[in-house]
C-alpha positions as CSV (number, residue, x, y, z in Angstrom):
1,M,29.2,-102.3,4.0
2,T,30.4,-99.5,1.7
3,E,29.6,-96.0,2.7
4,N,28.0,-93.7,0.1
5,V,29.9,-90.5,-0.4
6,R,30.2,-87.8,-3.0
7,T,33.2,-88.2,-5.3
8,T,35.4,-85.8,-7.2
9,A,37.6,-86.3,-10.3
10,V,41.2,-87.4,-9.7
11,R,43.6,-86.9,-12.5
12,P,45.7,-90.0,-13.5
13,G,49.0,-90.0,-11.6
14,A,47.8,-87.5,-9.0
15,E,47.8,-88.3,-5.3
16,E,44.6,-89.2,-3.6
17,P,43.3,-86.2,-1.7
18,A,43.6,-86.3,2.0
19,A,40.5,-86.9,4.2
20,G,38.7,-83.7,4.9
21,S,40.1,-82.0,1.8
22,T,37.7,-83.4,-0.7
23,R,35.3,-80.5,-0.6
24,A,38.0,-77.8,-0.9
25,G,39.8,-79.7,-3.7
26,A,36.6,-80.0,-5.6
27,V,35.9,-76.3,-5.3
28,A,39.4,-75.4,-6.4
29,A,39.4,-77.8,-9.3
30,A,36.0,-76.5,-10.5
31,R,37.1,-72.8,-10.7
32,P,37.5,-71.2,-14.2
33,E,41.2,-72.0,-14.6
34,H,40.7,-75.7,-13.8
35,R,37.4,-76.3,-15.5
36,A,38.1,-74.9,-19.0
37,D,38.7,-78.3,-20.4
38,T,35.6,-79.6,-18.8
39,T,33.5,-76.8,-20.3
40,A,34.9,-77.5,-23.8
41,L,34.2,-81.2,-23.5
42,A,30.7,-80.6,-22.4
43,G,30.1,-78.4,-25.5
44,R,28.8,-75.6,-23.3
45,R,28.9,-72.0,-24.4
46,D,30.5,-69.4,-22.2
47,P,28.2,-67.1,-20.3
48,E,26.8,-64.2,-22.3
49,P,29.1,-61.2,-22.6
50,T,28.2,-57.8,-21.3
51,G,27.8,-56.4,-24.8
52,L,26.1,-57.8,-27.9
53,A,28.6,-59.8,-29.8
54,A,27.7,-63.4,-29.8
55,P,29.8,-65.6,-27.4
56,V,32.3,-67.5,-29.4
57,P,32.1,-71.3,-29.0
58,A,35.2,-72.8,-27.3
59,A,36.0,-74.9,-30.4
60,A,36.2,-71.8,-32.6
61,R,38.2,-69.6,-30.2
62,K,41.9,-69.1,-30.7
63,D,42.6,-68.4,-27.0
64,P,40.7,-69.4,-23.9
65,A,37.9,-67.2,-22.7
66,P,39.1,-64.4,-20.4
67,A,38.6,-65.1,-16.7
68,A,36.0,-63.2,-14.7
69,G,37.1,-59.6,-14.1
70,Q,39.4,-59.5,-17.1
71,D,36.9,-57.9,-19.5
72,P,38.1,-55.0,-21.7
73,S,38.3,-51.7,-20.0
74,A,35.8,-48.9,-20.8
75,P,38.3,-46.9,-22.9
76,A,39.1,-50.1,-24.9
77,R,35.4,-50.6,-25.5
78,W,34.9,-47.0,-26.6
79,A,37.9,-47.2,-28.9
80,A,36.4,-50.4,-30.4
81,E,33.1,-48.7,-31.0
82,F,34.8,-45.7,-32.5
83,A,36.9,-47.8,-34.9
84,G,34.0,-50.1,-35.8
85,T,31.6,-47.2,-36.6
86,A,34.3,-45.4,-38.6
87,L,34.9,-48.6,-40.6
88,L,31.2,-49.1,-41.2
89,V,30.5,-45.5,-42.3
90,F,33.6,-45.2,-44.4
91,A,32.7,-48.4,-46.3
92,G,29.1,-47.5,-46.7
93,L,29.4,-43.8,-47.7
94,G,32.5,-44.5,-49.8
95,T,30.7,-47.2,-51.8
96,G,27.6,-45.1,-52.2
97,M,29.5,-42.2,-53.7
98,F,30.4,-44.3,-56.7
99,A,27.4,-46.7,-56.7
100,T,25.3,-47.0,-59.8
101,E,22.6,-49.1,-58.1
102,V,21.0,-49.0,-54.6
103,I,22.2,-52.5,-53.9
104,D,25.9,-51.3,-54.3
105,S,25.7,-48.9,-51.4
106,A,23.6,-51.4,-49.3
107,L,26.3,-54.1,-49.8
108,G,29.0,-51.6,-48.8
109,F,27.3,-51.0,-45.4
110,G,26.5,-54.7,-44.9
111,L,30.1,-55.8,-45.6
112,G,31.4,-52.9,-43.5
113,L,29.3,-54.1,-40.6
114,L,30.4,-57.7,-41.1
115,A,34.0,-56.6,-40.9
116,A,33.5,-54.4,-37.9
117,V,31.7,-57.0,-35.9
118,V,34.3,-59.7,-36.5
119,A,37.2,-57.3,-35.9
120,F,35.9,-55.3,-32.9
121,G,32.8,-57.0,-31.6
122,H,34.7,-59.2,-29.2
123,V,35.9,-56.1,-27.4
124,S,32.9,-53.8,-27.2
125,G,30.0,-56.1,-28.1
126,G,29.7,-54.7,-31.6
127,H,27.0,-52.0,-31.5
128,F,28.3,-49.3,-33.9
129,N,24.8,-47.8,-33.9
130,P,23.1,-45.7,-31.1
131,A,19.8,-47.3,-31.9
132,V,21.3,-50.8,-31.3
133,T,22.9,-49.5,-28.1
134,L,19.5,-48.3,-26.9
135,A,17.9,-51.7,-27.8
136,A,20.7,-53.5,-25.9
137,V,20.2,-51.4,-22.8
138,V,16.4,-51.8,-22.8
139,A,16.8,-55.6,-23.4
140,G,19.1,-55.9,-20.4
141,R,22.1,-56.8,-22.5
142,T,24.2,-53.7,-21.9
143,A,24.6,-51.7,-18.7
144,P,22.9,-48.2,-18.9
145,G,26.1,-46.6,-17.7
146,S,28.0,-47.7,-20.8
147,A,25.5,-46.3,-23.2
148,I,26.6,-42.6,-23.2
149,G,30.2,-43.5,-23.8
150,Y,29.2,-45.9,-26.6
151,V,27.0,-43.3,-28.4
152,L,29.7,-40.6,-28.2
153,A,32.3,-43.0,-29.6
154,Q,29.9,-44.0,-32.4
155,V,29.2,-40.4,-33.4
156,L,32.9,-39.4,-33.3
157,G,33.7,-42.5,-35.4
158,A,31.1,-41.5,-38.0
159,L,32.3,-37.9,-38.1
160,S,35.8,-39.1,-38.6
161,A,34.9,-41.4,-41.5
162,A,32.9,-38.7,-43.2
163,G,35.6,-36.1,-42.6
164,L,38.2,-38.5,-44.1
165,L,36.1,-39.0,-47.2
166,W,35.7,-35.2,-47.5
167,A,39.4,-34.7,-47.2
168,V,40.1,-37.3,-49.9
169,L,37.5,-35.8,-52.3
170,T,38.9,-32.3,-51.9
171,T,42.1,-33.5,-53.5
172,L,40.1,-34.2,-56.7
173,L,37.2,-31.7,-56.5
174,D,36.5,-28.3,-55.2
175,T,34.8,-27.8,-51.9
176,S,31.3,-27.1,-53.3
177,T,31.3,-30.2,-55.5
178,T,32.6,-32.3,-52.6
179,A,29.8,-31.2,-50.5
180,Q,27.3,-32.1,-53.2
181,V,28.8,-35.6,-53.5
182,I,28.5,-36.1,-49.8
183,A,25.0,-34.8,-49.9
184,G,24.2,-37.5,-52.4
185,V,24.8,-40.2,-49.8
186,S,23.2,-38.3,-46.9
187,N,19.8,-38.9,-45.5
188,G,16.8,-36.6,-46.0
189,F,13.1,-36.2,-46.8
190,G,11.2,-33.9,-49.0
191,A,13.6,-32.1,-51.4
192,N,16.5,-34.2,-50.0
193,S,14.7,-37.4,-50.8
194,A,15.1,-39.2,-54.2
195,S,11.4,-40.0,-54.1
196,Q,10.3,-36.7,-52.5
197,A,9.0,-38.7,-49.6
198,G,7.4,-36.6,-46.8
199,W,8.7,-36.7,-43.2
200,T,5.9,-38.9,-42.0
201,T,6.6,-41.6,-44.6
202,V,10.3,-41.5,-43.8
203,L,9.7,-41.6,-40.0
204,L,7.6,-44.7,-40.4
205,V,10.0,-46.4,-42.8
206,E,13.0,-45.7,-40.6
207,F,11.2,-46.7,-37.4
208,V,10.1,-50.1,-38.9
209,A,13.4,-50.9,-40.5
210,T,15.5,-50.0,-37.5
211,A,13.2,-52.1,-35.2
212,L,13.7,-55.1,-37.5
213,L,17.5,-54.6,-37.6
214,A,17.7,-54.3,-33.8
215,L,15.6,-57.5,-33.4
216,V,18.0,-59.3,-35.7
217,V,21.0,-58.1,-33.7
218,L,19.5,-59.0,-30.4
219,G,18.2,-62.3,-31.6
220,S,21.3,-63.5,-33.4
221,T,23.5,-62.7,-30.4
222,A,21.2,-64.3,-27.8
223,P,22.4,-67.3,-25.8
224,R,20.1,-69.6,-27.8
225,A,21.3,-68.5,-31.2
226,N,24.1,-69.8,-33.4
227,A,27.0,-67.6,-32.3
228,V,29.1,-68.2,-35.5
229,L,26.4,-66.9,-37.8
230,A,25.5,-63.8,-35.9
231,P,27.8,-61.4,-37.8
232,I,26.5,-62.7,-41.1
233,A,22.9,-62.3,-40.0
234,M,23.4,-58.7,-38.9
235,A,25.2,-57.8,-42.1
236,A,22.6,-59.4,-44.3
237,A,19.8,-57.7,-42.4
238,L,21.4,-54.2,-42.7
239,A,22.0,-54.7,-46.4
240,F,18.5,-55.7,-47.4
241,L,16.8,-53.2,-45.1
242,L,18.9,-50.4,-46.6
243,T,17.9,-51.6,-50.1
244,V,14.3,-51.1,-49.0
245,T,14.7,-47.7,-47.3
246,A,17.3,-46.1,-49.7
247,P,14.7,-45.0,-52.3
248,F,12.8,-43.1,-49.5
249,D,15.5,-41.3,-47.6
250,G,18.9,-42.7,-48.6
251,G,18.8,-45.4,-46.0
252,S,19.9,-44.6,-42.5
253,L,18.9,-47.0,-39.6
254,N,21.8,-45.5,-37.8
255,P,21.8,-42.0,-36.2
256,A,25.6,-41.8,-36.1
257,R,25.9,-42.5,-39.8
258,S,23.3,-39.8,-40.6
259,T,25.1,-37.3,-38.4
260,G,28.5,-37.9,-40.0
261,A,27.1,-37.4,-43.5
262,A,24.9,-34.4,-42.6
263,V,27.7,-32.4,-40.9
264,V,29.8,-32.6,-44.1
265,A,26.8,-32.2,-46.5
266,G,25.7,-28.9,-45.1
267,S,22.8,-27.0,-43.5
268,S,20.0,-28.4,-45.6
269,H,20.7,-31.9,-44.2
270,L,21.5,-30.8,-40.7
271,G,18.0,-29.3,-40.5
272,Q,16.5,-32.7,-41.1
273,L,18.8,-34.7,-38.9
274,W,16.4,-34.8,-36.0
275,L,14.2,-37.3,-37.8
276,F,17.1,-39.7,-38.3
277,W,17.7,-39.7,-34.6
278,L,14.1,-39.9,-33.5
279,A,12.9,-42.7,-35.8
280,P,15.8,-45.1,-35.3
281,L,15.9,-44.6,-31.5
282,L,12.1,-45.4,-31.3
283,G,12.7,-48.5,-33.4
284,G,15.6,-49.6,-31.1
285,L,13.4,-48.9,-28.0
286,V,10.5,-51.0,-29.3
287,A,12.9,-53.9,-30.3
288,G,14.5,-53.9,-26.9
289,L,11.2,-54.0,-25.1
290,A,9.9,-56.8,-27.4
291,H,13.1,-58.9,-26.9
292,R,13.0,-58.4,-23.1
293,A,9.3,-59.2,-22.9
294,A,9.8,-62.4,-24.9
295,G,12.5,-63.6,-22.5
296,L,14.9,-64.4,-25.4
297,R,18.0,-63.4,-23.4
298,R,17.7,-66.4,-21.1
299,P,19.7,-69.5,-22.0
300,R,18.0,-72.8,-22.7
301,P,17.6,-75.1,-19.7
302,G,20.7,-77.3,-19.4
303,T,23.1,-74.9,-21.1
304,A,25.6,-72.4,-19.6
305,P,24.3,-71.2,-16.2
306,D,24.3,-67.7,-15.0
307,A,27.8,-66.7,-14.1
308,A,26.8,-65.2,-10.7
309,H,24.9,-68.4,-9.9
310,Q,27.8,-70.5,-11.0
311,D,30.3,-68.6,-8.8
312,S,27.9,-68.9,-5.9
313,A,27.7,-72.6,-6.4
314,L,31.5,-72.8,-6.4
315,E,31.7,-71.0,-3.1
316,H,29.2,-73.4,-1.5
317,G,30.7,-76.5,-3.0
318,A,27.6,-77.2,-5.2
319,V,29.8,-78.3,-8.1
320,Q,30.2,-81.7,-6.6
321,D,28.2,-84.6,-7.9
322,S,24.7,-84.3,-6.3
323,T,24.1,-88.0,-6.7
324,A,25.5,-90.2,-3.9
325,Q,28.1,-92.6,-5.3
326,D,30.1,-95.5,-4.0
327,S,33.5,-94.3,-3.0
328,T,35.0,-97.2,-4.9
329,A,33.0,-96.6,-8.1
330,Q,35.0,-96.4,-11.3
331,G,34.2,-95.2,-14.9
332,P,32.3,-92.2,-16.2
333,A,29.9,-92.1,-13.2
334,A,32.8,-91.3,-10.9
335,D,34.6,-88.9,-13.3
336,P,32.8,-85.6,-13.9
337,T,35.1,-84.8,-16.8
338,R,34.3,-88.0,-18.7
339,R,30.7,-87.7,-17.8
340,G,30.6,-84.2,-19.3
341,A,32.2,-85.5,-22.5
342,E,29.4,-88.0,-22.9
343,R,26.7,-85.4,-22.5
344,D,24.9,-84.3,-25.7
345,P,26.5,-80.9,-26.6
346,S,23.3,-79.8,-28.3
347,A,21.3,-80.1,-25.1
């Protein structure tokens, strides 16, 4: 009579494991460095990153995913947020200075965000906006301790971009005219609004638009979403929302962007800057609460498990086949790698 035992995969040409070493061998083979090919064959997505950028599918990644504990350092993430925000603000404000239609400036910000997320999102998570950072913290997608560093980096990036544009313009125009040009792409209400919109109207518009933007960012980067399309979804949402809000207040949805432009534009815009921090942050707060309440940050059943749970399972040998198999069984049933390859990757 054949005894039923749990089996582990044996690579062709490899020696049969010694008795008593089956459990240890299975645990070692299932660790991240040995199971990368298995994960790719199974079509599973890597565990969700600590930031917001969508996890890149294994098939689309140039290099293997970093092992646990090899995430970018805090200074690297801050530098990525600084560079990404600077790129976003430089593209948006620079386009807006010479835009003849509202859509021109909106597309500048949208394309700037698309480029920033693709270039730097894999390092920091791709926030580039204090309101998005707040939404990510409330939704449980970013550690609260990282938020202050992120916001400071974003504000400094926006200030640097606005200062660079000011420096370029002063080579063509005098200081007073340069300030007027920057004021034309700054945010404001009342006399600083193209439609003379009051502060209550602008507060409501910015709150709703920022909440929608944050929901798109959180939703498109969730474990259940299509990771490849996330940057496009975020850029498109920012572009069309700015098209709606620009006639009211110049279109902000980003306190860092408003701060950079207001500092260069002058005191009349600095006095109204409080609203362009309050409204977007309220929108990000509501979006984060809604996303967390809906439970959208949890992966679908059957997809990539929680990293902590997976590591715990490795330590306890739970990666072995839970179904008792004949020790002499052959074929996919006895080979976890081949069995993973036959699993529906869309499950």
